[in-house]
N, C-alpha and C positions, 0 to 999 in steps of 0.2 A: 422503431423499425418493426415493420408488419409481421406477424406471425405467418406461419404456414396455414392454409384453410383448404380441408379436404372437401369443403362444399364448392370449392371453385375447380375442382377436377371434374372433368366431364366427357362424354361420348358425343358424337355428331349423327344425329338421326335425320331423314328427310321430314320436312314439313308435311303434313297430312294433306293431300290433295295435289303435291308436286313437289319436286326437288330442284329441278333444272328447267329453266325457261330461256327461250331465245326470241329476239326481235330484230327487225333490220336496223343497220347501222343508223344512228342519230336518232332513235326512240328516246323519248325522255328517260333518263336514269334515275331510280329510286335513290334517295339520300338518308335512308334510314332503313333499320331492319323490320319495322312494322308498315311502312308506306305502301299504299295499294300499287300494284303494277298496271301500267297502262294497258289498253286492250290488245296492242300489237304483240304483247308476249304470249308465246305459245309454250305449253307444257310438253317436254319432250318424253314424259312417262317414266315408268319405273326404270331404276338405276340397280345393277347387280349388287348382290351383298357385300362385295368389295367397297362399295362407297366411293368417295371422291379423294383423289390424291392431288396435291399442289407441290410441285417441285419449283425453286428458284435457285436458278444455278448461274454462277459467275462464268462466262464463257471465254472471255480472252481480255488480256490487257494489252492495249496498244501503246507502243512506247515511242517517243521522238529519239532522234539522234542523241547520243549520249546517256540514254536509259530512262530519262523522266517517264512516268505513266501519264500518258495524257488523256487516255479513254478507257473505260472498261466498258465490256458489253455483259448483258445478263439476259437469260432466258426465263420466263415465268410461263410454266405449262400446268395445266390441269388434266387429270386423268379420270375417265369413268367408263363404264360399260353400259350403253343403252340396251335395254332387254326387252322393249316392246316392238318387235320386229314388224308388226304390222300397223304401226303408229305413223303416218304420214308426216307428222312434223318431225319425229325422230329420224326417219328416212330422209327428209329434206337436210336435216343438219349434219347427216352422213355423206349423202350423194351430191348436195346442192340444190338450192330451191328450183331452178329450171330443169333439173334432171329427173325430177319427181312429179308425177301427175295422177290425179283420179283420187278416189276415195275407196276404201275397203268395198263399199256396196256396188261401186260402179266398176271396180276393177284398178288396181294401182299399177301404173308403169313406171319403171326405172331405167334411166340411161346411165351407166357408168363410162366416164371419160376422164382425161387428165387436166381439165379446166380447174384453175385455182378456185377456190370457193370465196365467195363474198366475205368479208368482215361482218359479224353481227356483234349485237349487244347479248351477253348472257348474264343471267341472275341465277344464283344458287341459294336456295333457303333451306335452312336446317334448324333443329330445336336441339338445344343443349339440356341438361339436368335443370329440373326445375321449370321447365317451359320457357327458359332464356331463349330467344330468337338470335339466330346470326344470319347475316345475308352476305353473301359475295357478290361484288357488281364487277362485271368484265366489260368496260366499255367499247372495247375493240378487239375481238376474239375471233379466231379463225381456226376452224378444224383443219390440222396439217397433218394427221395420220389416223387410219382406221386399220387396226390389228386384224389378225387372222378371223375369219368368220367359220365357225364349224356347224355343220348341219348334221346331227347325230341322233339315234333314237333317245339316250339318256343325257343330253346336253340341251340346255336351253340355248336357244339363238340369240346371240348378242354381238353388239358392234362396239369394240374396244375402241375408245375415241379418245386422242390426245388434242387438247385445245391449247393454242397458242395465245396468251394475252398480250397483244403488241401495246405498245405505248400509245396513249391518248394525246389531246392536244395540250395538256399541261406537263405530259412526261411520266405519267402513271400507268401501271400495267393493271391494277385492279384495286377495288375498295372494299373494305370489310366495315360491317357494322354490327353490334351486338346490343341487345336491349332486353330488359326485363319485360316479361309479358304484360300486356295491357290489364289494368285492374278493373273489375265491374263495380261501380258503386258511384 
């Protein structure tokens, strides 16, 4: 039987250079914690100090006549607050690709509406204790909720975002990869 090991206890910090990336549905998925991302992935910028949450919740049991459970439904959601309020890619994640145009230099235009956002691929990179790398890959993610946005003198503008991880073609909602940092030598 293995002994407890405090060296395996960790916190999750974002990878330097970006923590959450988004790409169009169908973009090649990374299959390890260290694989390079395809060019289509866009960095969504800084996330608030609250970090990332993941909630997996059993929603409902569907029963047949006689009481047998024939199906269970589950919801897998991720929550984070995007705090780069002038980052075009973060705004596209919040409002939808077709609803955000321009650049900060030329002027950004945003249209808010009730059109359902397209599903995208999301990749979340973080660093654990000792430089261990962790990657979460959500192949079929959709922003389903954006919380209240506050504009105040003493509060950072942030978009509290809920991301629904829908099942992919193989029935999985997300994939997680953890690896030691590469060694030089």
